N, C-alpha and C positions, 0 to 999 in steps of 0.2 A: 797035914801035908797037902791034901786035896784042895783045901781052901786057899792055901798059899799059891798053888799053881793056877787056880781060877783067877785070883786077883792079878797075878802077873799077866795072864792073857788079856784081861780087860784093859789093863794099862797100855799094853802093846797096841790093842785095837784103837784106843782113843788117840794114841800118838800117830798112828797111821792115818787116821781120818784128818787130824790136824795138819799133818804134812801135806796131804792132798789139797786141802783148802788153801794153804799158803801158796802152793804152786799155782793153783787156779787164779788166785788174787794177783800174784806177781805177773802171770801171763796177761791177765786183763789189763793190769797197770801198764805193762810194756806196750800193749796194743793201743791204749788210750794216749800214751805219751807220743806215739807215732802218728798214725793216720786214723781218722774216725772210721768206724766200721761202716761198710757200705749199706748194710741193712738198716742202719739208723738214719740215713739221709733221705728226706722226703723227695718223692719224684713229682715233678711239675710239668705241665704243658706250657709251651712257649709259642709266641707269635711274633714274627719279625714285622716291624713297622718302619716306614720311611717318611721323612718330611718332604712333602711334594704338593703340587696343585691338585685340587679336587673340583670336579664339575658338579654343581648342584642340580639335581633333578627334582622339579616341583611337581607334585601330584595333587589333584583335586577331583571332586566328584560333582556331578550335576545331572540334570534331567534334560533330555532332548525335547525342545519346544518348537512350535512353528515360528518361522521368521515373520509370518504375516497371517492373520485370520480376517475373513471378511464376512459380515452379515449381509448376504446378497439380498438386494431389494428389487422389486419390479419397477421398471421405468414407465410401464404402460398399464392400462387396465384392459381386461379382457378374459376370455375363457381359455384355460389350458387345454390344448388339443393333443399334445404329444410331449413325452419326456424320454430322455436317454435311459436305457436300462441300467447304466452304470450310475445314474443320478439317484443314488440310494446310500445310506450310511455305510461307509467302508469302501465305497466305489472310488476309483481313481480315473480322473478325466483330464486329458491334456488341454493345454491352452488352445482356445479357438474352437474346441468341439462343442456340439450342441448339448445344452443342459435340458431345456424345455422350450416349447413353442406355444405362442399365444395366437388365437384365431385372428387372421390378418384382413378379413374382408373390409372392415371399417377403415383401416389404414390404407388399404389399396384404393378405396374410393377417394380418400383424401388426397392421395397422390394424383389421381386423375383430375380432380378439381383444381389442384395446384398447377398442373400442367396447362389446363384451360386458361386459368387466370394469367399465367406467364405468357401464353400465346397472345392473349388479348392485350396485355400491357405492351408487348413488343410491336403489335399491330398499331397501337395508338402512337407509340414512339416513332414508327416509320412515317405515319401520317403527319405528325408534328414537324418532323424533319423536312418533309416535302413542302408543307405550308411555309416553313421558315425560309426555304430556298426561294419560293415564289415571292415572298415579301422582300427578300434581299434583292431580287432582280428588279422589282418594281421601283425601288428607291436607289437604283444604281447611279442615276444622275443627280440625286439630291445631296446637298451638303451634309456631311456627317453630323454636324451639331444640331441639325433639324430632325434627325431620325431617332426615334425612341426605341428602347428595348421592347416595349410592349408591342409596337408595330412589327418588330422583327420576330415576335412570338418566342422570345427567349424564356420568359417565365413558363409558358406552356411546354416548351421543349424540356426544361429542367424538371418540371413536374412529371412529365412522361418518362424521363430517364429514371427518376426515383421510384416510380411505380413498377418499372421493369426490375430494378434491384430488389424491391420488396417482394415481388412475385417469385423471383428466383430464390430468395432466401426461404420463402414459404415452401417452395417445391423441394428444396434440399432438406428442410426439416421433415416434411412429409415422407420423403424417401428414407431418411434415417430412422424415423419411427417405424416405417414398414420393415426395415432391416432388423430393428430391435424386437420385432415379434419372435425372432429366433434368438433366444438368450443363450450366450456361449460362455465358456469358462474364461475368466479374466487372466488365469495363470494355470500352470499344472496344479491340479487341485485334488485334495482328499476330501470327500464329502463326509462331513461330521453329522449333519442334520438336514433333513428335507421336510418342509412344512406345507407342501402343496401336493395335489394329485390331479390326475386326468379328469377334466370336466369341471374343475374348480374355477371360480371366477376370482381373479386377483385384482387388487386396486393399486394405483400408483403409490409407491413408497412402502408397500407391504413387504415384510421380511419373508423370503421364501426358502432360504437355506443358510447354513453355516459351512464355509469352506476354509480349509487350511492350505496355505501355499506350500507345496512340497518341492519347489525349485531349490529352496534353501531351508536350513534349520539352524537354530541357535542353542547354545548351552551356556547358561550362566554359572560360572564356576566360582564358588567362594574360596578366598585365599586367606588361610589362617595367619595370625600375627607372626608366628615364628617363620612362616614362609614368605611373608610380604617383604621382609628385609632382604631376601635374595631374588626378588623380582628384577628382571633386566630394566634398565632405564627406558628402553623403547620396546614396547611389546606388540605394537601394531604389525600385523603380517608375520608374527613370530611362528615358526612351524611348531606343530603340536601333534600328539597322537591321541586318538579317541578309541577306547575299547569297551565293548559292552560285556555283560555277564555271560552272554552266549558265545563269546570269542570273536565276534565281528569287530574289525578294527578299521580305522580310516586315518590317513594322513591329512591333516587339516591345518588351518591357520587361525591364530587369535585375531579377532576382528578389532577389539577395542577394550579399553578399561572403562567401566561405568563411571569412574571418577568420584565415587562416594564410598563411605564406610557405613555399613549397616548399623543402625542405632541399637539393634537388639543383639546381634552376634558379634559386632565390632570387627567384622571381616570386610575386606575389599572383594570386589567381584570383577572378573574378566569375562569377556564374551567370546566364545569360540563359534566360528561359522562352519557349517557342514553343507557342502554342495550335494544336491540330488540325494537326500537321505533315503528315499524309497527306491533308488536305483531305476528310475523311469528312463532317464536318458543314457544310462550306462548299464552294464551287466553286474554291477556291484551288489553285494547282499544288502538288504534294507536295514536301516536303523530307525526304528519306529518312534513316533512321538510318545513321550511318557517313559521311555526306557531310561534307566539310571546307568550312567557310564562313568568310566575313569578317564580323566584327561591328564596327560603328562607332557611336560615341556622343559627345556633347559633353562635354568636360572643363571645367576652369577657364578663366577669361579672364586673359590677360596685359594689364595695364592700359595700359602704354606700352612699345612696342618697335618696331623697324624690321624689315620683311620684305625681306631682300636675297637676290638670286640666289646660288646656290652658288658659281658661278665668280668672284664678286666678292670672296669672302673669301680673303685671302692673308696667311698668317702672323699670324693673329688680328687682322687689321686690314682696312680697306676703303680704296680710293682714291676720292677725290672730285675734282670740278673746281669751282673758285671762279668768281666773276663775271668774272675775267680769263682764264678757260679754262686755268688752271694746275693741275697735279696737286697733291693734298694727301693725306697719309696720316693716317687716324684709327684708333686702337685701339678694338676693340669686344669684348664678351664674348657668347658664344653662349648663349642661353637654351634654345633647342630646335631640333632639326633635323627638317625636314619634307622630303618628296619634292620636289626641285628648288630648295629655298630654305632659309634659316636665319632664325630670329627672334633678333635681337641687340639689345643695349642699348649705348649709347655717347653721346658728345657730338657728335651730328651736326646739331643744331638741329631745328626743326619739320619742315623738308623739306630734302632734299639730293639732289644728282645723283651717283649711284654709277657709277663706271667699271666696265663688265662685260667689256671687252676691252682689256687693258693693252698698251702698247707694250713692246718688249723693254727690259729694264733701266730700269724707271721710276724717276725721281728727282723729289723734291718741287720744285715750281716750274717744271717742264717745261711749256711751252705745248703744248696739244694742240688738235686740231680735232674737236669732238664731232660725231658723225653726228646729224643732226636729221631728224625730231623725236625727242625722248627717248621711250623706251618708256613705256607707261601705268604709273601707280602700281600697285604690287603690293597 
């Protein structure tokens, strides 16, 4: 009797479990035939993009270099008797300021001799003019065809005039050589090297210093092939910005295109001109020769393109969501790569919602739950 009761209880328990399972399955089936359970829908991040114009910003890097460097040579020979305390490596000397001075006694004596010769030549010219006037009066009543130029002392007068011209030129040369005993800076200069000292004898043509012109500086900026396509047709005087690693920046202009493609790097180069790099004429912070800087300027405009985040581009396509929150894949072509995003063209409409965080193994038509709100338009 006890075994019969136990069997009856076991059958009842099994039937109860079976009934519960059927109810659960039916409930699940009902739910599946209606709407998909929200906890099964993948959540994605979206970005709104628009078809519009995009201004290309071209960036390049280069080294600040002198616009002009001069191997300064002596025009005179003599002993160095004085030099500017700033005339030392690293010194800055303005245009026209003294660099060094050569002993001038010899050149001063030459000036005095030249003045004497000039005075003598003028005296002779005056005498010849007087003699020519006397000769002209003596033949006042003689027929012109019987009077010779030699009698009128015209050759002597011409010779005396040429002697005056030569003596004057010699005097001017002597005075210029005397002035050149004071050797001055040909431009606002940074002294790179000095090869003379006080008391040293220098010869004509001897190199005495290396100077960099700091009135201007140049930056040769290589332009990569993917940027060259977006260079403006006219770049002369195009505004640009130069910024150093220390944060010093200048608004400058592009001077010119070098007009060649480097045979090794296959890059074009443009030249940027920087006025007063050391801030001598202004109060601007210096940008020193040898500094590596970033140069940026506006390139061409892309008339119609989409700006999409880098992570949204997958296998030359992007994933969109439609009005029913379903995934859709569209092929695009990349026009340009920029830090953090691409400029692409494709058939995405005037606006589109780009998926930036895809679920695993995305399939077209999959329903997703976009995280709201969408990120602002790029």
